[in-house]
C-alpha positions as CSV (number, residue, x, y, z in Angstrom):
1,M,114.8,101.9,104.5
2,N,115.6,104.1,101.6
3,Y,114.0,103.4,98.7
4,D,115.3,105.4,96.0
5,R,117.0,102.6,94.2
6,V,113.9,100.7,94.4
7,F,111.9,103.8,93.0
8,A,114.3,104.9,90.3
9,I,114.1,101.1,88.7
10,G,110.6,100.8,89.0
11,V,110.1,104.4,87.1
12,T,112.6,103.2,84.2
13,L,111.3,99.9,83.5
14,N,107.5,101.1,83.7
15,L,108.0,104.3,81.9
16,G,109.7,102.2,79.1
17,Y,107.2,99.4,79.1
18,A,104.2,101.6,79.1
19,L,105.9,103.3,76.0
20,V,106.4,100.5,74.0
21,E,102.9,99.4,74.7
22,V,101.3,102.3,73.8
23,M,103.0,102.6,70.3
24,A,102.7,98.6,69.8
25,G,98.3,99.0,70.5
26,L,98.4,101.5,68.3
27,W,100.4,99.9,65.7
28,L,98.3,96.5,66.4
29,N,95.0,98.1,67.0
30,S,94.5,96.8,70.4
31,L,92.7,99.0,72.7
32,A,93.1,96.4,75.5
33,L,97.3,97.4,75.3
34,V,96.6,101.0,74.9
35,A,94.1,101.1,77.8
36,D,96.8,98.7,79.8
37,A,99.0,101.8,79.0
38,G,96.7,104.1,80.3
39,H,96.9,102.2,83.3
40,N,101.1,102.2,83.5
41,L,101.2,105.4,82.7
42,P,99.9,106.9,85.8
43,D,101.3,104.4,87.7
44,V,104.7,105.8,86.6
45,L,103.1,109.2,87.5
46,G,102.1,108.0,91.0
47,L,105.6,106.3,91.5
48,V,107.4,109.2,90.7
49,L,104.9,111.4,93.2
50,A,105.5,108.5,95.5
51,W,109.3,109.0,95.4
52,A,109.3,112.9,95.6
53,A,107.1,112.5,98.6
54,V,109.7,110.0,100.4
55,W,112.8,112.0,99.9
56,L,110.8,114.7,100.7
57,S,110.0,113.1,104.2
58,R,113.4,113.0,105.1
59,H,113.8,116.4,105.3
60,K,114.8,117.3,108.9
61,P,112.4,119.6,110.8
62,S,112.5,123.4,110.2
63,V,111.2,126.5,112.1
64,R,108.7,127.0,109.7
65,H,108.0,122.8,108.9
66,S,108.5,121.8,112.6
67,Y,107.1,118.3,111.9
68,G,109.2,118.3,108.6
69,L,108.0,117.6,105.3
70,G,106.3,113.9,105.9
71,R,102.8,114.9,105.2
72,T,103.8,114.9,101.7
73,S,104.2,111.3,101.4
74,I,100.3,111.7,102.3
75,L,99.4,114.0,99.7
76,A,101.5,112.1,97.0
77,A,99.4,109.0,97.8
78,L,96.2,111.0,97.6
79,A,97.0,112.0,93.9
80,N,98.4,108.5,93.1
81,A,94.9,107.5,93.8
82,V,92.9,110.6,91.8
83,L,95.4,109.7,88.9
84,L,94.2,106.4,88.6
85,F,90.6,107.1,88.9
86,A,90.8,109.6,86.1
87,A,92.7,107.1,84.1
88,L,89.8,104.7,84.8
89,G,87.7,107.0,83.4
90,V,89.3,107.7,80.0
91,I,89.5,103.4,79.5
92,V,85.6,103.3,80.7
93,W,84.6,105.8,77.8
94,E,86.5,104.6,74.9
95,S,86.0,100.8,75.8
96,I,82.2,101.8,75.4
97,G,82.5,103.1,72.0
98,R,84.8,99.9,71.1
99,L,82.4,97.6,71.6
100,T,79.9,99.2,69.7
101,A,82.3,99.3,66.7
102,P,84.6,96.5,67.3
103,Q,88.1,96.1,65.2
104,P,90.5,93.5,64.5
105,V,93.4,93.0,66.7
106,A,96.6,91.2,65.6
107,T,96.7,88.8,68.8
108,G,100.0,87.3,68.6
109,P,102.1,90.4,68.8
110,V,99.5,91.6,71.3
111,M,100.2,88.8,73.4
112,A,104.3,89.0,73.0
113,V,104.0,92.6,74.3
114,A,101.5,91.7,77.2
115,L,103.9,88.9,78.4
116,V,106.7,91.6,78.9
117,G,104.3,93.6,80.7
118,I,103.7,90.4,83.6
119,V,107.6,89.9,83.9
120,I,108.4,93.9,84.1
121,N,105.5,94.1,86.6
122,G,106.1,91.2,88.2
123,F,109.6,91.9,88.8
124,T,108.8,95.5,90.0
125,A,106.2,94.3,92.4
126,W,108.4,92.0,94.1
127,L,111.0,95.0,94.8
128,F,108.4,97.0,96.6
129,V,107.2,94.0,98.8
130,R,108.8,94.6,101.6
131,G,107.9,98.1,102.1
132,S,104.4,97.6,101.3
133,K,103.8,96.7,105.1
134,T,104.4,99.6,106.4
135,D,104.7,102.6,104.1
136,L,101.1,103.7,102.5
137,N,103.1,104.9,99.5
138,V,105.2,101.9,98.7
139,R,101.8,99.8,99.3
140,G,100.6,101.9,96.8
141,A,103.0,101.2,94.4
142,Y,102.9,97.5,95.2
143,L,99.2,97.0,94.7
144,H,99.6,98.7,91.1
145,M,102.4,96.9,90.1
146,V,100.6,93.3,91.0
147,A,97.0,94.4,89.6
148,D,99.2,95.6,86.6
149,A,100.6,91.9,86.4
150,A,96.9,90.6,86.5
151,V,96.3,93.1,83.9
152,S,98.7,91.9,81.5
153,A,97.5,88.3,82.3
154,G,94.0,88.9,81.1
155,V,95.7,90.7,78.0
156,V,97.3,87.2,76.9
157,A,94.3,85.4,78.2
158,S,92.0,87.3,75.9
159,A,94.0,87.7,72.8
160,A,94.6,84.0,73.1
161,L,90.9,83.7,72.9
162,M,90.0,85.9,70.6
163,G,92.7,84.3,68.2
164,V,90.8,80.7,68.4
165,T,87.1,82.8,68.2
166,Q,87.6,85.5,66.2
167,W,85.5,87.7,69.2
168,L,86.5,90.9,68.3
169,W,84.2,92.1,71.5
170,L,86.8,90.4,73.8
171,D,89.2,93.3,73.4
172,P,87.2,96.1,74.6
173,L,85.7,93.8,77.3
174,T,88.9,93.2,78.2
175,S,89.9,97.0,78.7
176,L,86.6,97.0,81.1
177,M,87.5,94.6,83.0
178,I,91.1,96.2,83.3
179,A,89.3,99.2,84.7
180,A,87.7,97.6,87.3
181,V,91.2,96.0,88.3
182,I,92.2,99.4,88.6
183,A,88.9,100.7,90.4
184,W,89.5,97.8,93.2
185,G,92.9,98.2,93.8
186,S,92.9,102.1,93.8
187,W,90.0,102.4,96.2
188,S,91.7,101.5,99.4
189,L,94.4,103.7,98.6
190,L,92.2,106.6,98.1
191,V,90.0,106.0,101.2
192,D,93.3,105.4,103.3
193,S,95.1,108.5,101.9
194,L,91.8,110.5,102.3
195,R,91.5,109.8,106.1
196,L,95.4,110.6,106.6
197,T,94.8,113.9,105.2
198,L,92.6,114.5,107.4
199,D,94.3,113.4,110.5
200,A,92.3,110.5,110.6
201,V,94.0,107.5,112.9
202,P,95.9,105.4,110.9
203,R,94.3,101.8,110.1
204,H,96.9,99.7,111.7
205,V,96.7,101.9,115.2
206,D,93.9,100.7,117.2
207,A,93.2,104.3,119.5
208,D,91.0,102.4,121.9
209,A,93.6,99.9,123.1
210,V,96.2,102.9,123.3
211,A,94.1,104.6,125.7
212,R,93.4,101.5,128.1
213,F,97.5,100.8,127.6
214,L,98.0,104.0,129.2
215,A,95.2,104.2,131.5
216,A,96.4,100.4,132.7
217,D,99.5,102.2,134.6
218,P,98.7,102.1,138.4
219,R,100.2,106.2,138.6
220,V,97.5,107.2,135.9
221,K,94.3,108.2,137.2
222,G,92.7,109.4,133.9
223,V,93.8,109.9,130.2
224,H,92.2,112.4,128.2
225,D,92.7,114.6,125.1
226,L,94.0,111.5,123.3
227,H,94.8,112.6,119.6
228,I,96.9,110.0,117.1
229,W,97.5,111.1,113.4
230,A,99.8,110.3,110.6
231,L,103.0,112.6,110.2
232,S,103.8,110.7,107.0
233,T,102.8,107.2,105.4
234,E,105.1,106.0,107.6
235,A,105.2,108.1,110.9
236,V,102.6,108.0,113.8
237,A,102.3,110.9,116.3
238,L,100.2,110.8,118.9
239,T,99.7,113.5,122.1
240,V,97.8,112.7,125.0
241,H,97.3,114.2,128.9
242,L,97.8,112.1,131.7
243,V,96.4,112.9,135.4
244,C,98.8,111.5,137.8
245,P,98.0,112.5,141.3
246,D,101.6,111.8,142.6
247,G,102.9,114.0,140.5
248,H,106.0,113.1,137.3
249,P,107.0,109.4,137.7
250,G,110.3,110.7,136.5
251,D,112.0,110.7,132.9
252,A,112.8,106.8,133.1
253,W,109.2,106.2,133.6
254,L,108.2,108.7,130.4
255,E,111.4,107.1,128.2
256,Q,109.5,103.4,129.1
257,L,106.3,104.5,127.8
258,C,107.5,106.1,124.9
259,R,109.3,102.8,124.3
260,E,106.3,100.5,124.8
261,L,104.4,102.8,122.7
262,H,106.3,102.5,119.7
263,E,106.8,98.6,120.2
264,Q,103.3,97.6,121.0
265,H,101.2,100.2,119.2
266,D,103.4,101.9,116.1
267,I,103.7,105.6,117.6
268,D,106.4,107.2,116.5
269,H,106.5,110.4,117.8
270,P,104.8,110.9,121.1
271,T,103.6,113.8,123.5
272,V,102.5,113.3,126.9
273,Q,101.6,115.9,129.4
274,I,101.7,115.4,133.2
275,E,98.8,116.6,135.3
276,T,98.0,116.2,139.2
277,G,94.6,116.7,138.3
278,E,94.3,119.8,141.1
279,S,92.9,122.2,138.4
280,R,89.0,121.5,137.8
281,F,90.2,122.5,133.5
282,S,92.6,120.5,132.4
283,G,94.1,120.5,128.9
284,C,93.8,123.2,126.6
285,H,90.2,122.4,125.2
286,K,88.0,120.4,127.6
287,H,86.6,117.1,126.0
288,C,88.8,117.4,122.9
289,G,90.1,114.1,121.8
290,I,89.9,110.7,123.7
291,D,89.0,110.4,127.4
292,L,89.0,107.4,129.1
293,P,89.3,107.2,133.4
294,A,92.3,104.9,134.8
295,S,89.3,103.0,136.1
296,A,88.0,102.0,133.1
297,A,91.2,100.1,132.3
298,H,91.9,98.2,136.0
């Protein structure tokens, strides 16, 4: 699915709101609003990075980049997570300083600005909800928008309570809670993107199940050198050596195998090497990748 229009709407709305929030926070002396804007601005940059990566990932393979530029989407997701943790450090530092010297806040206007944030972030999250199940960059955008809407709701609640109680420390405390939301929402994005950068098997793919599926075919007597990794935040690649003593089962069988790998295990780019097992040394690097005798699946 092409998300160019969704990203354009999300970037425009959130950039405009973040700038308004910064100005309002400084004018109203609300660190909670400034902290929320500090959360939103890296999100906007993250959206831009994700948008650029999704656009680059659509470029066709070339002689120099034989897999295309899909990995830029993984790098963008990692950069997005790092940016969020950088913003986290700034918010925590400023919040701790404000706790020691609380300052008055215009609670009514703060609530009004935060209510606008709930609407904008909630609408943007809804735009990304469909793709959040299949693309790491889109999932990151969706999670951040949901978190932003929740954070804005927290600002509304704290401002309302502060207007009644005059507890000035609620504003920096809310900022620290915002920081906790950022950390909670960003950790899985950081871990997943780092794993994919290191060519780990994507979280939604069960490598053992894939190996058993391949070995279950009666014409396959052994599976070795199985590798599964992400070409992008959406596409998954696989290479494997299959030992078929009776020879190559045919192109129709291979086409069906690739179709089932895609439908059952979400493998988009399988590369299968057929061997008869006559050589004592099979593959380019013995014991590299997952090995599974066919007997283990029967």
